[in-house]
N, C-alpha and C positions, 0 to 999 in steps of 0.2 A: 511484904514490900516486894516488887519486882525490881531487875537489877534499872531500868530505867527510872524507876521511882528515887531509888538510891541517886541516880546520880544527876537528876535532874534537883534534889534537892541539895546535893555537894557542888551542883556547877559543872560537872565534869563531862566529859565523852561517855557514853555508853560503853560496858566492858567488850563488847564485838571489835569496834573502833580502836581503843586501845590496844587489840591484841594484833592489829594489822589490817582485818577486814575491813572492805569497804561498806556503807550502809546501799542499799538497795534505791538504786537510781528511777527516778519516776518520769524520766523521759520517754517520748516515743520512742517504739524502732525505727529507723530512716524510712521507710516506704511506707510509714504513716504519718511523717510529719507533713505540715502545710509548704507546698510547692507555692511561691508567691506567681501570682498570675498578672498580665499585663491587663491590662482593663483602657477603655475610655474614660477619661474625666469628664464631669458634668457638663463643661464648655463645647468639650467636642461632640457630645452625646444632642445637645443642646443644637447644633449646627445642624448634625445630620438627621435629628427627627423636625427639624424646619420643613427641611429638603425632601424628606418622608412624605409628609403630611402634606406639602402642593402636587407630591406625585400622587398621593392618594387621592386628592381633591379633582385634578385633573385625568382617574380610572386607570390610570400606567401603572400605579402599585397594588398590590393587596396586604401582603403580609411581610416581617421581617421577622429576622432571628438575629439574635447576638453569643457570640461565644469568646469564652476568654478562655485564654491558653495560656502556655509556659511563655509561650516566647513571642506570640501576638495575640491581637482581638480583632475580631471579624464580627462586621455588620451586612449580615446578607440578606438582600431586596428579592423578594418573590411577588409573579403574577398569582400564583394560586400556591396554596401550600405545600400542596402534592408533586411540585415540581422540583428542579433543580433551581438555583437562586440564577438573576436574571444579571446580576451585580454583586459584586462583594466589595466591600470598602473596609481595609485593612491597616492595621496601626501596626508596626513592626520595628519596634526603637532600636532595634539591633542595626537597622541598614540607616539611620538617622543621619549618621555623617557621611553615606556613602549617596544613595539614592534619593535619601529622603523618609521619613519613617511612615508616611501614608501612602495608600495605594488604589485606584478604582481598577477591578478587575472585573470584565465580562463575560458572559458565561462561556463562551470557549476557552477559558484562560487569558485570555489576550488582556495585557496592560494597558488601559486606556489614558491613563492617567498617574502621572508620580510627582511626589514631592516632599516638600518638608514643613507646608503649611497646608493645613486641612481645609483653609477657607479656599485657596488656589486649585486644589486637587477636586476639589467638589463642583466647581464650575464646568468640570466636563458635560453636567447633568443638566446646564443654561441651554434652555433651547435659541438658534439664532434666530433674531429676525429677520425675516426675507426683504427686503426692497422691492419696492414695486413702482414701475414709471406710470406716472398717472400722466395722463394727456391733458393740456390746458384748452 
Protein backbone atom coordinates (compact mmCIF):
# COMPACT_ATOMS: atom_id res chain seq x y z
CA UNK A 1 0.00 0.00 0.00
CA UNK A 2 1.39 3.43 -0.95
CA UNK A 3 1.32 6.58 1.16
CA UNK A 4 -1.54 7.93 -0.98
CA UNK A 5 -3.67 4.86 -0.34
CA UNK A 6 -2.98 5.06 3.37
CA UNK A 7 -3.89 8.76 3.45
CA UNK A 8 -7.08 8.14 1.51
CA UNK A 9 -8.11 5.53 4.04
CA UNK A 10 -7.15 7.66 7.02
CA UNK A 11 -8.66 10.87 5.55
CA UNK A 12 -5.43 12.83 5.96
CA UNK A 13 -3.26 14.66 3.49
CA UNK A 14 -0.37 12.96 1.70
CA UNK A 15 2.92 12.88 3.56
CA UNK A 16 4.48 15.36 1.12
CA UNK A 17 1.84 17.99 2.00
CA UNK A 18 2.27 17.39 5.72
CA UNK A 19 6.01 17.85 5.36
CA UNK A 20 5.48 21.34 3.87
CA UNK A 21 5.72 20.47 0.19
CA UNK A 22 2.98 21.81 -2.01
CA UNK A 23 1.24 19.52 -4.49
CA UNK A 24 1.90 19.97 -8.20
CA UNK A 25 -0.15 22.79 -9.65
CA UNK A 26 -2.26 21.85 -12.64
CA UNK A 27 -2.76 25.36 -14.08
CA UNK A 28 -1.28 26.38 -17.42
CA UNK A 29 1.69 28.74 -17.56
CA UNK A 30 0.79 32.42 -18.03
CA UNK A 31 1.67 32.40 -21.75
CA UNK A 32 -0.79 29.58 -22.45
CA UNK A 33 -3.78 30.85 -20.48
CA UNK A 34 -6.82 31.88 -22.48
CA UNK A 35 -6.89 35.61 -23.11
CA UNK A 36 -10.39 37.14 -23.08
CA UNK A 37 -11.20 38.36 -26.57
CA UNK A 38 -13.58 41.08 -27.70
CA UNK A 39 -16.31 39.70 -29.97
CA UNK A 40 -19.47 40.87 -31.66
CA UNK A 41 -22.69 39.81 -29.95
CA UNK A 42 -25.41 38.01 -31.89
CA UNK A 43 -27.55 41.14 -32.38
CA UNK A 44 -24.55 43.16 -33.56
CA UNK A 45 -23.62 40.47 -36.08
CA UNK A 46 -27.22 40.33 -37.25
CA UNK A 47 -27.19 44.06 -38.06
CA UNK A 48 -23.82 43.85 -39.80
CA UNK A 49 -24.72 40.76 -41.84
CA UNK A 50 -28.01 42.31 -43.00
CA UNK A 51 -26.06 45.27 -44.35
CA UNK A 52 -23.51 42.89 -45.86
CA UNK A 53 -26.28 40.91 -47.59
CA UNK A 54 -27.75 44.06 -49.16
CA UNK A 55 -24.34 45.20 -50.39
CA UNK A 56 -23.54 41.76 -51.85
CA UNK A 57 -26.90 41.75 -53.62
CA UNK A 58 -26.10 45.14 -55.16
CA UNK A 59 -22.69 43.83 -56.30
CA UNK A 60 -20.57 46.21 -54.22
CA UNK A 61 -19.09 43.75 -51.70
CA UNK A 62 -17.98 40.16 -52.19
CA UNK A 63 -16.19 38.87 -49.11
CA UNK A 64 -15.73 39.54 -45.41
CA UNK A 65 -13.51 38.58 -42.49
CA UNK A 66 -14.12 38.70 -38.76
CA UNK A 67 -11.21 39.15 -36.35
CA UNK A 68 -11.48 38.87 -32.58
CA UNK A 69 -8.58 40.43 -30.74
CA UNK A 70 -7.69 41.31 -27.19
CA UNK A 71 -8.81 44.94 -27.41
CA UNK A 72 -11.21 45.02 -30.38
CA UNK A 73 -13.36 43.04 -32.79
CA UNK A 74 -13.18 43.84 -36.50
CA UNK A 75 -15.54 43.01 -39.37
CA UNK A 76 -13.63 43.69 -42.60
CA UNK A 77 -15.36 44.02 -45.97
CA UNK A 78 -13.64 43.22 -49.27
CA UNK A 79 -14.47 43.78 -52.92
CA UNK A 80 -12.18 40.84 -53.77
CA UNK A 81 -10.60 38.37 -51.39
CA UNK A 82 -7.00 39.26 -52.21
CA UNK A 83 -7.36 43.01 -51.64
CA UNK A 84 -7.11 45.29 -48.68
CA UNK A 85 -10.49 45.75 -46.97
CA UNK A 86 -12.76 48.46 -48.34
CA UNK A 87 -14.20 49.12 -44.90
CA UNK A 88 -13.65 47.93 -41.35
CA UNK A 89 -16.42 47.94 -38.76
CA UNK A 90 -14.68 47.96 -35.39
CA UNK A 91 -15.93 47.41 -31.86
CA UNK A 92 -13.58 48.79 -29.21
CA UNK A 93 -15.22 48.59 -25.76
CA UNK A 94 -12.42 50.67 -24.24
CA UNK A 95 -13.68 53.71 -26.21
CA UNK A 96 -17.33 53.27 -25.20
CA UNK A 97 -17.38 56.21 -22.80
CA UNK A 98 -15.26 58.51 -24.96
CA UNK A 99 -16.04 58.43 -28.68
CA UNK A 100 -18.26 55.37 -28.74
CA UNK A 101 -17.49 51.68 -29.01
CA UNK A 102 -18.23 51.38 -32.76
CA UNK A 103 -16.44 52.88 -35.75
CA UNK A 104 -16.49 52.52 -39.53
CA UNK A 105 -13.04 52.97 -41.02
CA UNK A 106 -12.38 53.43 -44.73
CA UNK A 107 -9.67 51.84 -46.88
CA UNK A 108 -7.24 54.69 -46.29
CA UNK A 109 -7.65 54.53 -42.51
CA UNK A 110 -9.99 57.50 -42.23
CA UNK A 111 -12.72 57.17 -39.63
CA UNK A 112 -15.99 57.64 -41.52
CA UNK A 113 -18.34 57.44 -38.55
CA UNK A 114 -18.05 56.69 -34.86
CA UNK A 115 -20.66 56.26 -32.16
CA UNK A 116 -22.06 54.33 -29.25
CA UNK A 117 -24.87 52.61 -31.18
CA UNK A 118 -24.10 50.25 -34.04
CA UNK A 119 -27.29 51.04 -35.98
CA UNK A 120 -26.37 54.74 -36.10
CA UNK A 121 -22.81 54.01 -37.19
CA UNK A 122 -23.94 51.68 -39.98
CA UNK A 123 -26.11 54.45 -41.47
CA UNK A 124 -22.96 55.74 -43.16
CA UNK A 125 -23.56 53.01 -45.78
CA UNK A 126 -27.10 54.10 -46.61
CA UNK A 127 -27.34 55.65 -50.01
CA UNK A 128 -28.67 59.16 -50.23
CA UNK A 129 -31.82 59.40 -52.23
CA UNK A 130 -31.30 62.02 -54.89
CA UNK A 131 -34.21 64.32 -55.46
CA UNK A 132 -34.96 65.38 -58.98
CA UNK A 133 -37.13 68.17 -60.20
CA UNK A 134 -39.90 66.85 -62.38
CA UNK A 135 -41.52 69.26 -64.80
CA UNK A 136 -45.28 69.27 -64.59
